[in-house]
Residue, then its C-alpha position, 0 to 999 in steps of 0.5 A: m930219677v926213675i931207672r928203667t931197665a927194660d930193653l927196647f924189645s921188651v917195651a915193644t913186645s908189651g905194647l903189642r900185647a897190650s894193643n892186642q888185648l885192647l883190640d880183643t876187648t873192643g871186638h868183644n864189645i862190638a860183637n856183643v852189641n845186640t846180646e841182651g843184658f851185655v855190659r861193655e867192658r874196658t881194659t886198663f893197664a898199669t905202667q911198669v916201673i922198669g918200662g913197658v906196659g904192666r898187667a891188664t885188668t878187664e872190667r865191666i863199665i856199670n853204674v850201680f845207681a843206674q842199674n838199681q833204678l832200671r831194676r826198680d822201674t822194670t819191677s814197677v812196669g811188670e806189676h802194672e802191665a800184669y794188672y792192666n792187661r787182665a783188668s782190661t779183659l774183665d773191663d771189656l767183658f762187663a762193659s759189653e752190651a752183649n754180655s750185660i745182665s742189666n739187659s736181661m734183668s730189664r727184659f725179665f722185669g719187663s715181662l712181669q710188667t706184661a703179665s701184670d696187665e694180663p694175669t690170666n694170659m698164659a702166653a704172658r706167664q710163659l714169657v716170664l719163665g722164658e725170660a727167667n731162664s734167659l737171665v739165669g743163663q746169662i748170669g751163669t755165662l758171666a760166672g763161668f767166665l770168671e771162674a775160668k779166669e780164676k783157674e787161668f790165674n792159678l795156672e799162670m801163678e804156678s808157672l811164674i813161681e816155677r820161673a822165679n824159683t828157677l831164677i833164684e837157684n840159677i843166681a845162687d849157682l852163678n854166685g858160686q861160679i863168680r866166686t871161683l873164677k874171681a878167686n882164680n883170676r883176681f885181675d879180670e872180672p868174669g864178665a860173661v858170668m856176671n852179665e848172665r847173673d845180672q840178666a837173671v836178677m833183672e828177670l827176677a826183678e820183673l816178677l818180684s820187687i827185689e833188693t840186691r847188695e854185694n857180699g862184703t867179702g868182695d868175692g863178687s857174689l850178690m845177696i838178694n832180698l824182697t823189698s819187704g825184707e825176706s831173703l831169697v839168695l843168702e850170703d852163704g850161698s843157700f837160697n829160699l824158694f816160693q811155693l803156693g798153697g791154699n787154706p782152706d780154699l785150695n783155689y785161692k792161692s797164698l804165696m809162701l816162702d820156704s825158709t832154709g833149715k826151717p820146717t815151716a813156710l813163711r806167709l808172704a803179703e801177696t799184693d806187697v811182692g811187686g812185679t808181675i807176681g804182685g800185680l797178678f795178685r792185686y788183680r785177683d784180690e782187687i778185681l777178679e774175687p770181688a767181681q765173682r762175689e758181687l755177681g753172685q750177690i746179685a744173682l742170689s739176692l735177686t732170685a731170693a727176692m723173687n722166691e720170697q715175693n712169689r711165696l707171698g702171692m696166689d697162683f692161678d690154681l688158687q694156692l699159695g705161691g712157691d719158688i721160681f728159682g732153685l738156690p744152691t746149698f753151699s758147703g763149708l771149706p774145713y781149715q787144715d787145722n781142724a781136729d777132723t777135716s772130714l766133718v762138714m757144715n753147710g749153708r744156704v740163703a735164708p728164706d728172707g735173706a735176700s736184703s741182708l745177703t752180702s758179697a763177703d765170705y763167712q768164717i764159722t768158728i766152733d766155740a763149744v760143743n754141747p752134746g745132748a738131745p739134740n746136740q748143740v754148738d756155740i759158734t762165732v760168725t765173722l764176715l771176711n773179705p776175699d783176702g781173708t782179712q775181716v770186714e769192718d763196719a763204719s766204725g772200723n770194728p770187725i763184723t762178727q756175731s756169736y750164737t749159742n745153743i745152735e742145733a747140730t742135727a742133719g737137715v736143721f738150718s739156723p739163721v745167722l747174720g748176713g741172710i744165710e742159714v747154717e747146718f751142722p750135720n755131724g752133731a757132737s763130733y765137732t771140736a772147739g776151735d774147728q773152723f769152716l769157710l762159707q763162700p756163698t757168692k763166689e761160685t754159686a751164681d752158675e748153679i741157680e736154676v729155674v725150677m718153676t715149669r708151669p706158667e700157672d704157678l706164678a703167683l700174680a695174685s694176692p692171697f687175700r682180699v677185703d670187701s666192704d659191707l653193702a650196708n656201710t654208710g660211711d665213705v671209708q675205702l680200701v687203698s692198699t694191701t700188703v702181704t708179709n708172711t705166708t708160713v703155713d701152720g694151722t696149729l699156730t705153734d710155729p712163732d713164724a706162722s701166718a693166718f693162711d692155712g695153705a688149703g685155700g683159706l685162712v686158719a680158724g679163729t683168725p681175723a675175718r672181719i673188722v667193725f667200726n664202733s666209732a671214728t676212733e674205735f674198731e673191733v676185730f672178729d674171727e669167722a665165727n663172729n668172736s671178738l678178738v680185740v677192740v682197738t681204741g684211740v684210732t687216729d688214722y686207718n693205715n695198717m689196720m692189722a698192725q694197730a690191732a696187734a699192738a692193742a691190748g688183748w691181742p690173742f696172737g702176741g707170741l707170733n712174730d708176723f701175724p696174721g701176715y697181711d695188712f691193709s690201709m683205708q681212708g675216709t670217714p667211717k660210720v658206726g657199724d661199717s664193717f669189712t670182711i677179711a677173706y682168702n682171695t677165692d676166684g681172684v685169678n684176675d687179681n694182679r697185686n702180687a704181679l705188681e710187687l714182683a715187677d717193682l722189685q727192680n726198682r726197690d733198694i733190696m741189695s746190700s751195697s757192699n760186703s758189710s751187713s750194715a751197708n746201704q741198700i741198692t737196686f739190682h741194676e745199681g749193683y751191676a753198675n757198681i761192678v761195671s764202674d768199679i772195674g772200669e775205674k781201676t782199669s783206667r787207673a791202671d792204664i795211667a800207672l802203666q804209662a807212667a811206669e813205662a816212661m820212667k823205665k825208658q828214662s832209666s834204660d837210656w841212663f843205664d845204656s848211656i853208661s853200660g851200653v855198646n856205643l858202635d861209634e865209640e868202639a869204631a873210634n877205639l878200634v882205629r886208635f888201638q890199631q894205630t897203637y898196635a902198628a906203632s908198637a910193631r914199628i918199635l919192634t921193627a926198629a929194635q930188630t934193625i938196631f940189633d942186626t946192625i950191632l951184630n953186623s958191626t962185630r963180625 
C-alpha cells in the first residue's frame, strides 16, 4: 500500500504548475506553426510517490528515420535541380535555330558551291569570305557564352562552398551550446537550439550528401560525415572545411577538404559529393566542359580542313593557295609541381591535323632532357578527359604515346598524336618529370579569325592539269585528278616536298609526261624527256602516279608524298599514246578545288569523340551530336528531378505528420489543459475552504 504524505494544497499547487507548463508548451507549438525547421514539443510528467505531479520533462517529438529520409531526399532534389536548371539553359541555347552554327556552316558551304559554278566571279568569291566571317562570328558567340557559363559556375561554386563552410562552423558551434545546456539542465531538451542545428544540417544536406550520428556520450551533439566517409564535424567539436583549387587549370575548380591538424588538403571526387554542389560539378563535367571542347573541335577541325584544302589549290593569281583562317597557338599550362613553373611549352594544330584532332586535353610529360646542339627532350603525350582522367581506347587502354629526341628550340614544332604540334622553346631548362596541360579545343574557338582578305586568294582551281596528245590513237581519257601535297622545296631535300615549285610551275626533273608502251606498260618522263621510271604489269589506269611511285627504280623514294598529285584514266591506250603533266597555267576557269572545298561538308573528317581512334563524322554530325547529347541529358535530368521531388514530398509529409504542428490537435490540447488548470484551481479553492473552516472551528 502506497502512503501519500502530500497535503491537498500541495497536490493542487503541483497540478496548477503542471497545467500551466502544458499550456506553455502548447502555446509555444501554436506560436511556431509557421517557423521553418520548428519541431513540435511535448511535456511529460512523473507522478510523485508522496502525491501530486512530479518533475516535468520537455522534449521534441521527432522520428529520426523520417528526418534522415527527408534529409536524403532533400540532397537528391538539390543535386537534380542544380543539374537540370543549368543543363536546360545550354539545351535552349544549342537547340535554338538562331544560335545554331549548323545553319552558318550550310550558308558557308553553299557560298562555296555558288563560287564553284562561276570561279571567275569576284562577287561570288567575296560572298565566300563574308560567310566565313559570319561562321567564325557565330562560333565565337557560342564559345563566348560557354566561357561566361564557366565563369558563372566558378563564382556560384565559391559562394556555395562559403555557405557550406559557414554551416559547418555553425553546426559545430551549436553542438557546443547544446552540450552546455544539456549539462546544466538534464530534464529539458534545448529545443530551440536543436531546431536551429537541425535546420542548419538540412541546409547543408541540400548542398552536400551527408550522414549524421549522435555522439555516443549522450550530450546531444551530432557528428557529420560526407556519405563518401570524410568527416566534416568531429566528435571532439572540431571541424573540417572545403576549399577550391585548380592544377594546372586555375579555371577548372577542384574540391578539396582541409583536414584539421594536417598540412595538406584532401582531394574529393566532386561529382560524388551530391547535393547542389555535386549537381553543379556533374553539370560542369558532363555537359559544360564537353560542350566547350566539342564546339572547339568542330571550329578547329573545320577551319584547319579548309586551310588544308585551299593550300592544295591554285588562286586567281595562278599561285598556290594559302590559309583562309588564322588558327591560334595555345599555351601549355604548367603543373604546380614543376621544377620551374615559369617555363613554357606551346602547341598548335598540325597543318594536316584536321582529321586527327580530338576534343581531349593533352598532358605532356617531360621524360628526359638531352642537352646539345640542338637541345632535345623525350616526352610522353597522354589524352585526358575534362575531369583529368585518361581517355581510353575501345579496349580500355589509356591513349598515350612516347616520343624521343624532340627538338627543344623556339619556333620548332614537332607533330604528336591527336593532330597537334608541340614546341619547347626553353631548350635544356626543362626537368624530367615536368608536366604541361594543353587544351586545344577548350578556349580557342573564339580566337579563330578569317585572315584572307582578297577574294582572288581563294584557291578554286587545281594547280596541275593533264593534257592528252593530239596524236593519240587510243580512247584513254582522264576521269579524275587529286592533289594531296603542295609543300614547296625546289631542292627536294625536305621529305615532305612536292613537285610544285611555288612559282607557277613544277620542279625540274619531276614527272612531266607519261607514254604508253603497251596496254600494260607506261613510262614516266621529266620535262627534259629523261625517263624516270617504267611501270609494267599495269592492270588498270587508276592512280597513275601511285603506280609509278610503287615501281622499281622510282627516283623519289625518299619523299613521303611525291609528286603530291595523282590522276586516273579509263579506256584502252595504244602504243605511243602520251599525256602531258603541267602546272595549270591560265586555269582560272578551273573549279576542281572549289568542288573539293564545297564537298568538305559531306566528308567524314572529324573525330566523333575524344579518342584518336574514334570513327570519323561530318561537321554537321559533330554539331548534331552536341545538341542531341545535351538534349538527352537534360531530358533525363528533368525526369530524375520530378522523381526526386515526389520522393521528397512523401518524406516531408511523413516527417511533418510526426514532428509538424497540427493546429487541430494543439487546439484540443489547449482546451484539455485549460480544463485541468481549472480543475486544479478548484482543488486549491476547496483546500482553502477546508483550511478556513478548520481555523474557524478552533476560534
